[in-house]
Structures are given as C-alpha cells and as structure tokens.
A tleap script that builds the chain and sets N, CA, C and O, in Angstrom:
source leaprc.protein.ff14SB
mol = sequence {
  NMET LEU LYS ILE VAL PRO ASP PRO PRO LEU
  HIE ASP LYS TYR THR THR HIE THR LEU GLU
  ASP LEU LEU VAL GLN ILE SER GLU TYR LEU
  VAL CYS ALA LEU THR VAL SER GLN GLN THR
  VAL LEU LEU HIE ALA LYS PRO PRO GLY GLN
  VAL LEU THR LEU ALA ALA MET HIE GLU ILE
  ASP SER ALA ARG THR LEU VAL GLU VAL ALA
  LEU SER ARG VAL GLN SER ARG CHIE
}
set mol.1.N position { -76.129 -64.639 103.643 }
set mol.1.CA position { -76.531 -63.435 103.251 }
set mol.1.C position { -76.433 -61.972 103.816 }
set mol.1.O position { -77.198 -61.564 104.689 }
set mol.2.N position { -75.598 -61.335 103.347 }
set mol.2.CA position { -75.713 -59.977 104.145 }
set mol.2.C position { -76.804 -58.829 104.532 }
set mol.2.O position { -77.375 -58.110 103.711 }
set mol.3.N position { -76.936 -58.807 105.592 }
set mol.3.CA position { -78.497 -57.553 105.522 }
set mol.3.C position { -77.368 -55.979 104.957 }
set mol.3.O position { -76.183 -55.687 105.119 }
set mol.4.N position { -78.718 -55.225 104.167 }
set mol.4.CA position { -78.517 -54.765 103.892 }
set mol.4.C position { -79.028 -53.215 104.923 }
set mol.4.O position { -78.101 -52.444 105.176 }
set mol.5.N position { -80.151 -52.913 105.349 }
set mol.5.CA position { -81.409 -52.798 106.330 }
set mol.5.C position { -80.874 -53.180 107.306 }
set mol.5.O position { -80.693 -54.398 107.290 }
set mol.6.N position { -80.364 -52.443 108.587 }
set mol.6.CA position { -80.181 -52.940 109.973 }
set mol.6.C position { -81.758 -52.403 110.491 }
set mol.6.O position { -82.559 -51.526 110.167 }
set mol.7.N position { -81.594 -54.238 112.165 }
set mol.7.CA position { -82.765 -53.866 112.238 }
set mol.7.C position { -82.593 -51.882 112.898 }
set mol.7.O position { -81.784 -50.959 112.800 }
set mol.8.N position { -83.973 -52.164 113.557 }
set mol.8.CA position { -84.664 -50.516 113.864 }
set mol.8.C position { -84.359 -51.188 115.442 }
set mol.8.O position { -84.288 -52.302 115.961 }
set mol.9.N position { -84.194 -49.316 115.947 }
set mol.9.CA position { -83.392 -49.327 117.930 }
set mol.9.C position { -84.379 -50.427 118.358 }
set mol.9.O position { -84.961 -51.130 117.532 }
set mol.10.N position { -84.461 -50.486 119.038 }
set mol.10.CA position { -85.510 -51.322 120.500 }
set mol.10.C position { -86.712 -50.268 120.616 }
set mol.10.O position { -87.896 -50.400 120.304 }
set mol.11.N position { -85.974 -49.098 121.204 }
set mol.11.CA position { -86.019 -47.949 121.563 }
set mol.11.C position { -87.127 -46.897 120.225 }
set mol.11.O position { -86.690 -47.321 119.155 }
set mol.12.N position { -88.025 -46.039 119.951 }
set mol.12.CA position { -88.411 -45.015 118.717 }
set mol.12.C position { -87.907 -44.104 119.978 }
set mol.12.O position { -87.666 -44.306 121.168 }
set mol.13.N position { -87.861 -42.405 118.601 }
set mol.13.CA position { -87.321 -41.533 119.772 }
set mol.13.C position { -88.587 -41.535 120.245 }
set mol.13.O position { -88.642 -41.126 121.405 }
set mol.14.N position { -89.221 -41.724 119.958 }
set mol.14.CA position { -90.797 -41.102 121.344 }
set mol.14.C position { -91.074 -41.738 122.117 }
set mol.14.O position { -91.754 -41.108 122.927 }
set mol.15.N position { -90.902 -43.015 122.472 }
set mol.15.CA position { -90.910 -43.897 122.801 }
set mol.15.C position { -91.141 -42.768 125.037 }
set mol.15.O position { -91.940 -42.861 125.969 }
set mol.16.N position { -90.000 -42.013 124.770 }
set mol.16.CA position { -89.204 -41.985 126.587 }
set mol.16.C position { -89.756 -40.690 126.737 }
set mol.16.O position { -89.751 -40.207 127.869 }
set mol.17.N position { -90.444 -39.756 125.375 }
set mol.17.CA position { -91.445 -38.481 126.125 }
set mol.17.C position { -92.536 -38.849 126.134 }
set mol.17.O position { -93.258 -39.462 125.347 }
set mol.18.N position { -92.742 -37.966 128.187 }
set mol.18.CA position { -94.185 -38.267 128.717 }
set mol.18.C position { -95.477 -37.628 127.728 }
set mol.18.O position { -95.468 -37.602 126.498 }
set mol.19.N position { -95.940 -37.417 128.108 }
set mol.19.CA position { -97.715 -37.757 127.143 }
set mol.19.C position { -97.173 -35.482 127.305 }
set mol.19.O position { -96.738 -34.977 126.270 }
set mol.20.N position { -97.255 -34.914 128.087 }
set mol.20.CA position { -97.000 -33.748 127.922 }
set mol.20.C position { -96.321 -33.137 127.037 }
set mol.20.O position { -96.735 -32.173 126.393 }
set mol.21.N position { -94.617 -33.932 126.880 }
set mol.21.CA position { -94.373 -33.452 126.034 }
set mol.21.C position { -94.428 -33.595 124.892 }
set mol.21.O position { -93.868 -32.700 124.259 }
set mol.22.N position { -95.044 -34.647 124.116 }
set mol.22.CA position { -95.291 -35.218 122.955 }
set mol.22.C position { -96.081 -33.729 122.212 }
set mol.22.O position { -95.956 -33.053 121.191 }
set mol.23.N position { -97.045 -33.761 123.614 }
set mol.23.CA position { -97.999 -32.892 123.532 }
set mol.23.C position { -98.180 -31.240 123.045 }
set mol.23.O position { -99.071 -30.554 122.545 }
set mol.24.N position { -96.799 -31.056 123.502 }
set mol.24.CA position { -95.688 -30.019 123.324 }
set mol.24.C position { -95.216 -29.614 121.766 }
set mol.24.O position { -95.279 -28.467 121.322 }
set mol.25.N position { -94.745 -30.744 121.047 }
set mol.25.CA position { -94.313 -30.531 120.255 }
set mol.25.C position { -95.075 -31.059 118.722 }
set mol.25.O position { -94.800 -31.213 117.532 }
set mol.26.N position { -95.903 -31.165 119.428 }
set mol.26.CA position { -97.002 -31.357 118.117 }
set mol.26.C position { -97.663 -30.283 118.364 }
set mol.26.O position { -98.042 -29.845 117.277 }
set mol.27.N position { -98.064 -29.511 119.346 }
set mol.27.CA position { -98.467 -28.634 119.221 }
set mol.27.C position { -97.442 -27.595 117.709 }
set mol.27.O position { -97.883 -27.305 116.597 }
set mol.28.N position { -95.666 -27.202 118.450 }
set mol.28.CA position { -95.110 -26.578 117.815 }
set mol.28.C position { -94.923 -27.270 116.477 }
set mol.28.O position { -94.530 -26.488 115.612 }
set mol.29.N position { -95.054 -28.213 116.169 }
set mol.29.CA position { -95.225 -28.288 114.474 }
set mol.29.C position { -96.922 -28.098 113.782 }
set mol.29.O position { -97.417 -28.305 112.674 }
set mol.30.N position { -97.414 -27.619 115.047 }
set mol.30.CA position { -99.325 -27.404 114.395 }
set mol.30.C position { -97.756 -25.594 114.191 }
set mol.30.O position { -96.933 -25.390 113.299 }
set mol.31.N position { -98.057 -24.807 115.425 }
set mol.31.CA position { -97.564 -23.688 114.968 }
set mol.31.C position { -96.593 -23.417 113.828 }
set mol.31.O position { -97.028 -22.438 113.223 }
set mol.32.N position { -95.424 -23.873 113.249 }
set mol.32.CA position { -94.838 -23.779 112.218 }
set mol.32.C position { -95.965 -24.185 110.792 }
set mol.32.O position { -96.033 -23.278 109.962 }
set mol.33.N position { -96.748 -25.355 110.514 }
set mol.33.CA position { -98.094 -25.485 109.278 }
set mol.33.C position { -98.088 -24.821 109.529 }
set mol.33.O position { -97.104 -24.402 108.920 }
set mol.34.N position { -98.531 -23.753 110.288 }
set mol.34.CA position { -99.582 -22.301 110.624 }
set mol.34.C position { -99.336 -21.392 109.665 }
set mol.34.O position { -100.114 -20.845 108.883 }
set mol.35.N position { -97.362 -21.214 109.906 }
set mol.35.CA position { -97.219 -20.116 110.036 }
set mol.35.C position { -96.697 -19.832 108.406 }
set mol.35.O position { -96.696 -18.763 107.795 }
set mol.36.N position { -96.142 -21.557 107.822 }
set mol.36.CA position { -95.690 -21.810 106.576 }
set mol.36.C position { -97.527 -21.569 105.588 }
set mol.36.O position { -97.555 -21.108 104.447 }
set mol.37.N position { -98.598 -21.921 106.219 }
set mol.37.CA position { -99.990 -21.653 105.341 }
set mol.37.C position { -100.192 -20.310 104.958 }
set mol.37.O position { -100.514 -19.932 103.832 }
set mol.38.N position { -99.969 -19.546 106.039 }
set mol.38.CA position { -100.317 -17.973 105.749 }
set mol.38.C position { -99.316 -17.034 105.574 }
set mol.38.O position { -99.207 -15.852 105.902 }
set mol.39.N position { -98.117 -18.368 104.573 }
set mol.39.CA position { -97.414 -17.644 103.856 }
set mol.39.C position { -98.052 -17.430 102.496 }
set mol.39.O position { -98.576 -16.465 101.939 }
set mol.40.N position { -97.710 -19.223 102.037 }
set mol.40.CA position { -98.269 -19.196 101.575 }
set mol.40.C position { -99.383 -18.347 101.038 }
set mol.40.O position { -99.084 -17.596 100.110 }
set mol.41.N position { -100.764 -18.345 101.522 }
set mol.41.CA position { -101.416 -17.331 101.522 }
set mol.41.C position { -101.337 -15.861 100.808 }
set mol.41.O position { -102.183 -15.337 100.083 }
set mol.42.N position { -99.975 -15.316 101.258 }
set mol.42.CA position { -99.816 -13.471 100.916 }
set mol.42.C position { -99.279 -14.341 99.799 }
set mol.42.O position { -100.067 -13.975 98.926 }
set mol.43.N position { -98.317 -15.444 99.055 }
set mol.43.CA position { -97.890 -15.649 97.835 }
set mol.43.C position { -98.808 -15.842 96.750 }
set mol.43.O position { -98.592 -15.808 95.539 }
set mol.44.N position { -100.163 -16.109 97.560 }
set mol.44.CA position { -101.099 -16.674 96.114 }
set mol.44.C position { -101.937 -15.876 96.029 }
set mol.44.O position { -102.989 -16.302 96.504 }
set mol.45.N position { -102.047 -14.254 95.398 }
set mol.45.CA position { -103.459 -13.805 96.511 }
set mol.45.C position { -104.320 -13.818 95.308 }
set mol.45.O position { -105.065 -12.856 95.121 }
set mol.46.N position { -104.296 -14.982 94.323 }
set mol.46.CA position { -106.031 -14.851 93.658 }
set mol.46.C position { -105.964 -15.602 95.009 }
set mol.46.O position { -105.059 -15.892 95.791 }
set mol.47.N position { -107.687 -15.851 94.941 }
set mol.47.CA position { -109.095 -16.426 94.916 }
set mol.47.C position { -108.349 -18.198 95.015 }
set mol.47.O position { -108.103 -18.893 96.001 }
set mol.48.N position { -108.192 -18.423 93.749 }
set mol.48.CA position { -107.984 -19.797 93.399 }
set mol.48.C position { -107.332 -20.395 94.596 }
set mol.48.O position { -107.752 -20.866 95.652 }
set mol.49.N position { -106.068 -20.198 94.024 }
set mol.49.CA position { -104.661 -20.668 94.574 }
set mol.49.C position { -105.257 -20.273 96.614 }
set mol.49.O position { -104.428 -20.809 97.350 }
set mol.50.N position { -106.091 -19.729 97.232 }
set mol.50.CA position { -106.008 -19.387 98.699 }
set mol.50.C position { -106.580 -20.915 99.090 }
set mol.50.O position { -106.041 -21.776 99.787 }
set mol.51.N position { -107.695 -20.936 98.482 }
set mol.51.CA position { -109.519 -21.089 99.299 }
set mol.51.C position { -108.840 -22.473 99.439 }
set mol.51.O position { -109.628 -23.134 100.115 }
set mol.52.N position { -107.586 -23.365 99.082 }
set mol.52.CA position { -107.307 -24.684 99.953 }
set mol.52.C position { -106.715 -23.790 101.482 }
set mol.52.O position { -106.902 -23.623 102.687 }
set mol.53.N position { -106.192 -23.560 100.733 }
set mol.53.CA position { -104.656 -23.467 101.700 }
set mol.53.C position { -105.092 -22.389 102.670 }
set mol.53.O position { -104.527 -22.361 103.763 }
set mol.54.N position { -106.108 -21.426 102.375 }
set mol.54.CA position { -107.321 -20.892 103.321 }
set mol.54.C position { -107.520 -22.435 104.469 }
set mol.54.O position { -106.807 -22.761 105.418 }
set mol.55.N position { -108.511 -22.987 104.020 }
set mol.55.CA position { -108.821 -24.095 104.432 }
set mol.55.C position { -108.155 -25.089 105.172 }
set mol.55.O position { -108.952 -25.957 105.530 }
set mol.56.N position { -107.086 -25.281 105.510 }
set mol.56.CA position { -105.761 -26.389 105.468 }
set mol.56.C position { -105.538 -25.584 107.300 }
set mol.56.O position { -105.247 -26.169 108.343 }
set mol.57.N position { -105.803 -24.159 107.078 }
set mol.57.CA position { -104.985 -22.832 108.220 }
set mol.57.C position { -105.782 -23.150 108.660 }
set mol.57.O position { -105.404 -24.067 109.390 }
set mol.58.N position { -107.348 -22.958 108.806 }
set mol.58.CA position { -108.796 -23.261 109.619 }
set mol.58.C position { -108.665 -24.822 109.781 }
set mol.58.O position { -109.341 -25.243 110.719 }
set mol.59.N position { -108.086 -25.608 109.218 }
set mol.59.CA position { -108.346 -27.051 110.026 }
set mol.59.C position { -107.116 -27.283 111.639 }
set mol.59.O position { -107.347 -27.900 112.679 }
set mol.60.N position { -105.203 -26.099 111.004 }
set mol.60.CA position { -104.038 -27.033 111.790 }
set mol.60.C position { -104.831 -25.886 112.871 }
set mol.60.O position { -104.679 -26.185 114.055 }
set mol.61.N position { -105.837 -24.336 112.557 }
set mol.61.CA position { -105.954 -23.843 114.339 }
set mol.61.C position { -106.439 -24.929 114.169 }
set mol.61.O position { -105.750 -25.918 113.920 }
set mol.62.N position { -107.991 -24.953 114.293 }
set mol.62.CA position { -108.604 -25.425 115.570 }
set mol.62.C position { -107.812 -27.566 116.178 }
set mol.62.O position { -107.709 -28.244 117.200 }
set mol.63.N position { -107.452 -27.690 114.450 }
set mol.63.CA position { -106.037 -29.204 116.062 }
set mol.63.C position { -105.172 -28.732 116.901 }
set mol.63.O position { -104.857 -29.312 117.941 }
set mol.64.N position { -104.665 -27.516 116.478 }
set mol.64.CA position { -103.141 -26.378 117.285 }
set mol.64.C position { -104.653 -26.310 119.066 }
set mol.64.O position { -104.461 -26.491 120.268 }
set mol.65.N position { -105.532 -26.080 118.523 }
set mol.65.CA position { -106.688 -25.292 119.928 }
set mol.65.C position { -106.647 -26.859 120.807 }
set mol.65.O position { -106.075 -26.802 121.896 }
set mol.66.N position { -107.080 -27.902 120.491 }
set mol.66.CA position { -107.707 -29.380 119.862 }
set mol.66.C position { -106.286 -29.691 120.879 }
set mol.66.O position { -106.575 -30.431 121.820 }
set mol.67.N position { -104.802 -29.250 120.845 }
set mol.67.CA position { -104.518 -29.769 121.473 }
set mol.67.C position { -103.644 -29.035 122.548 }
set mol.67.O position { -102.836 -29.623 123.266 }
set mol.68.N position { -103.858 -27.872 122.578 }
set mol.68.CA position { -103.535 -27.193 123.845 }
set mol.68.C position { -104.750 -27.354 125.219 }
set mol.68.O position { -104.268 -27.202 126.342 }
set mol.69.N position { -106.061 -27.611 125.144 }
set mol.69.CA position { -106.730 -28.245 126.077 }
set mol.69.C position { -106.066 -29.626 126.649 }
set mol.69.O position { -105.657 -29.891 127.779 }
set mol.70.N position { -106.107 -30.395 125.474 }
set mol.70.CA position { -105.350 -31.529 125.823 }
set mol.70.C position { -104.151 -31.066 126.549 }
set mol.70.O position { -104.698 -31.249 127.637 }
set mol.71.N position { -103.432 -30.794 126.755 }
set mol.71.CA position { -101.815 -29.839 126.699 }
set mol.71.C position { -102.415 -29.202 128.474 }
set mol.71.O position { -101.798 -29.425 129.516 }
set mol.72.N position { -103.604 -28.484 128.380 }
set mol.72.CA position { -104.420 -27.879 129.494 }
set mol.72.C position { -103.929 -28.761 130.742 }
set mol.72.O position { -103.097 -28.691 131.647 }
set mol.73.N position { -104.910 -29.618 130.277 }
set mol.73.CA position { -105.313 -30.917 130.837 }
set mol.73.C position { -104.198 -31.844 131.722 }
set mol.73.O position { -103.945 -32.100 132.900 }
set mol.74.N position { -103.883 -32.051 130.861 }
set mol.74.CA position { -102.372 -33.157 131.126 }
set mol.74.C position { -101.955 -31.978 132.069 }
set mol.74.O position { -101.861 -32.652 133.096 }
set mol.75.N position { -101.618 -30.631 132.492 }
set mol.75.CA position { -100.823 -30.556 132.934 }
set mol.75.C position { -101.460 -30.151 134.422 }
set mol.75.O position { -100.854 -30.085 135.491 }
set mol.76.N position { -103.107 -29.860 134.112 }
set mol.76.CA position { -103.962 -29.415 135.880 }
set mol.76.C position { -103.502 -31.281 136.345 }
set mol.76.O position { -103.337 -30.962 137.522 }
set mol.77.N position { -103.241 -32.592 136.352 }
set mol.77.CA position { -102.768 -33.308 136.597 }
set mol.77.C position { -101.856 -33.612 137.430 }
set mol.77.O position { -101.817 -34.636 138.111 }
set mol.78.N position { -100.891 -32.519 137.408 }
set mol.78.CA position { -99.876 -32.753 137.653 }
set mol.78.C position { -98.975 -32.430 139.233 }
set mol.78.O position { -97.796 -32.765 139.351 }
savepdb mol mol.pdb
quit
C-alpha cells in the first residue's frame, strides 16, 4: 500500500533551539498578538466588542511579562 502522508522528520524545528531562543521567539509572537488586539480595539469602538479584546490584551501582556522575566533569568545564568 502506498503511503500518502510522509513520516514526520526525526527532529522538529524547535529541537535545535536553545531555551533562550524559544523565549525570544515567544516574546515576539506575544508582541504581534498584542498589536493585533490593540488594532481590534480601535476597529470596534463600541464597548460590547471591546470587552473580550481588552481582556485578551491583558492576558497577552501578562504572558509577555512572564516570558521577559524567564528570559532575563536564562540570560543571567550565562
């Protein structure tokens, strides 16, 4: 029987990255998510459309702060 889906690679794209590299990449994704959320708040000027977006912005900012703390601890070990 012919296989349609190939086997996954032995190493995924994240195994070669250091913890520091991963934290930096996560931080960059969170900055992008925060920017998109801020633009969404500007597009939906009425409060019902903003409530969940503002809550998401708060959570994204909190996660970004935690990543920055973790990154500073990783960098201080080097």
